Steps between C-alpha positions, in 0.01 A plus 500: 500500500180702552713814540696436179326782313456735795778729377473446126632836376797507742591137436489539121718813516739341751528176304550688171781709646665202672480294180670776300774526764542122494545474123863614462608315814333177389677520163834587663482222757404252230805591292724493807376154601614345173156386384420817308258792541193287441579290811505814712175620350329162544615482860363848572164425336422175679655582836337842522154358426499185713699640794247785517200268466610241759737710714459664838611856417228678301720777358808291419633501143721199426743418223865424430734672747876552512573240774281233340650568158853473636429153638312402184795613288732263687255210467443562129870535419585182691232287334575634150869430555421146611305453177781607265354846450174369355226721646220294348637189669558677833169691514279221645736452796534877553124544511464196726732667754287814481182294536641322804591832665141615456363178646735539797362848562148357501618237751659768721176696507281192552721392791463842662870583482456849360535658844845344548661667198564806715759309703756499219779728631529846350878473427427200273228689314713815481806320365288313249318809371823695460652201321205498258572863416871432450429196282260696281747787456792271412306271266346797318837665441556313171152576356532865601830519312332337202734202510366172364753226564361283218577777251861529619644256247854539628389376841264234362782357284700415812227251593490314168755229599300434818179507298628223270598292802155553650325395181712185478424429864128527424541246217664253738228557759227443240667179383529383857128557553426310177705203619773533237846366589726777373817289482326237285297745296740794462391552139162620627674748729717628214197529276310709754804715575541581130146637495598777740518819293633848566157640587456245781844582636418871481170455688665289769784752535249786532314309769821435692603865466158611623522262794841639593351851507201409720461594862704739709836334446445473125396864473804615695725277288383663177459855626838596356408372152163674525668832579727455198204421275231741616200535275453872547145503363373239747703657780333832423155338503565343841641819652213708360252251650665531843510880471128524417399260779672710764446838337130467424427428867612855577235635264207285612424164658147489360629316193740205555847611391595145402215488248590847368861387447388182325267682260721801429830318445348203314278725288790731420727212401237356264409839352861593432579161350779439751689173462445323830449148636130441583371272775386151413176473308187487711258237366161638404179355638398356836773306688486126433486228764834313529394136499863393457559573870333171583614301196787276604522650847824392669511539879873422510559782255301736722673391822809726469273801473276435800707742707450771239122436503493532879702822482266645238199409715644653818637807327168560324324462834728750672484746211120481484434526872734798538303672226179403679624681811568811291147476357357465853678815613363699205143369515471456878387140449639158592595236246453124542853355468410136444232584247749728323751217472234272352411768246864558407552125466199457274612792284856372465382146430263604223758743363753215475251288306481776239874569484525794739780572745407508872449820692360647820318799639666809351531796737521783245211368291289447813566854625413642155175303504401631843592859417297478179187388683523119516335348805381146413614183326357634176793741461754218472280314255463816288880541495524146364240565230682819396818299440305233314345759268844649435631152419217421259487840330857627514715187519672548160559867576650421843742260329672807349610635840882537512672257736712791625186679624403205719860479622476864603174431684662209683792719607255730679331195655837373623583836655159522664480148642816523713448542876668834566342520844680182603829610343494839674439332836806273482719721726232494770357147498664200678805356327339157467212647297745684274686172442175322409390776263828519308543123495159461336580790267834363381388137475189604306698707252795270442373153588134400520190690608327192637793377707581854619159535665542157664845593632362832627216330686737249661740778603216710640372201698844421639570860598155525659554182701842623609346829610223324691756272663708800607190673639394187691852458631532864608170478690595171659846533652656181637580642844381487865181695554679758720693608190185506287213744498262339743144450399247682715388193692862399580623818665413391855693175485770470765867482415525166678223354282661626179826330594319166502256560213618607155223676308524496123286738291414420139357795309340422166489182290753224565609413148809381316647850476541508879567138596882522497493771770230326700699177512772683696262532795619196692862617482432838664290404799669594830621210717270602785184448290304180559189592306456658156175679442439561127244773441319454167222755551617691190564201272205483257670258264763227502627319192660157471852635545397691811315197632803273480732771633274531807499122538882487487531774762260327740677165460837668562367670814352178637834326451648771724235430764309822434122495485314707241175690545301635204284809547234654274527255212259610226273279289717428194826434690314290760343280233834427331681452831243241605517334158870418525495432876671808644192554714398179670836320472792740534299759694229363723155655490548627858797706376281678245341828621248734345647811667802615695310537828423126510858415403635728773274343764607148397868602499488650850336186640754284317796690645348497852456122477859458378713709741823347366454673162 
């Protein structure tokens, strides 16, 4: 911390620039998440400050990102739906999920697991990132067209019969909770049902219509209606925003084009008195602590969303550490991965307590910070303070931003977040990796982001194990040594000796991906062989499946009257083989050799002493 003010001018300028760049994205991600622009702004403020203060990447700027928002959007929509569309009722559980994801990140960092994040396969990450882009583009299609499903009364009316049924169902559920016997007290039910008025039915129908339009499938379902009911003013605002974002970059990159688009299009719409739909109102004043998170906490209610919390934690970790690598390359420094995870976790946890959506290290904002002179933790803290000042001073003004402008910004984010490098490489990379990438992509878009990543990881693991099994098998042919490539120390063995001694090479770990081939050993030994010499010099590891496969092979050989010699058994395999009795019971200690020379000497003496072999 003694170097916190060592680069004061550069850090203030870098943080100021990064904060300005973060503003439109924070608002857009907040709106996209379903919690509103203030949630995006709160998340950016708290995460940027505390991730910088406690993190392990001095120049990193953190805040809501496209991948984290996509997962958050699914979580928020699911919990709101489970609470009959009541955001106030659903909010404590939503924020508890976000809090838990932050705590999990702290645990990952404290446990020293940051260095293992890099082992997540690239096809899984590629498919997921491209899916995020596709999801953003599809879900922003309706806002870009200026279509608000709740204002489409023709469509909303189709839900009114279902809305009445739902309201009646709620009455029955409430009576059940109150202990009323409906059949004996039907007058109470009738009385409550008569209190349902048209406005309640309308609100319920609008909620059901909105729910039907949510997500990728909902957006695609209503795309036709949106095209028939385009709001040309809002469509023009969105298109103009996109045009400025891409066009202004050709003029200069010194000023963030996203901010220019936000100010120009929003300012123009307000000045001209254009009739547009603004974003949700941003509360003025400092964010308030959400005590209701802990009031009436229900672990059983949180249980279905534990997987989502884990996914948010892991995704945030990956996103942040990838950005840290980018920062390292630009600054010629090295980040501390575990410390960075702790910082991200603290930031996300505190952000959740104040109603913010979770985020991660943001690559573009970090690069802008570095290019503007940021070098220490102070730059990220300054970026946070810039956003806080904007919130306190310009909150009411920011509430006038057209929703179509943020939709246009998100379209450019969706286009930019897709992994074009991975897509372009599909004709050249192995077919299994292409399958993984597109499986994750399709499942993420049309099913579930959380489950898609899990399926991708399982597929990648299975394909990897199959590949390793094939490699082990190809390097360890089940054949007499004369048909194999002889090892250097075996080339002087006589033909007569090799007719009596079958030498089996095992190259690489003996694990479950290779056991089925290995178990064929006893069936392919020539009839002239009386000894089997298993060379394990190149077996650094053996798992439980490999251990029992080896045991089965040795037992099978002994039943055929064939003795087994083990050569070059390394530490880990030897320990396990002794533990279950392969060495010491099935294979005597005198049949265990440190090197091939000793095994060869013992074998020659054995054959000389047994001329009938």
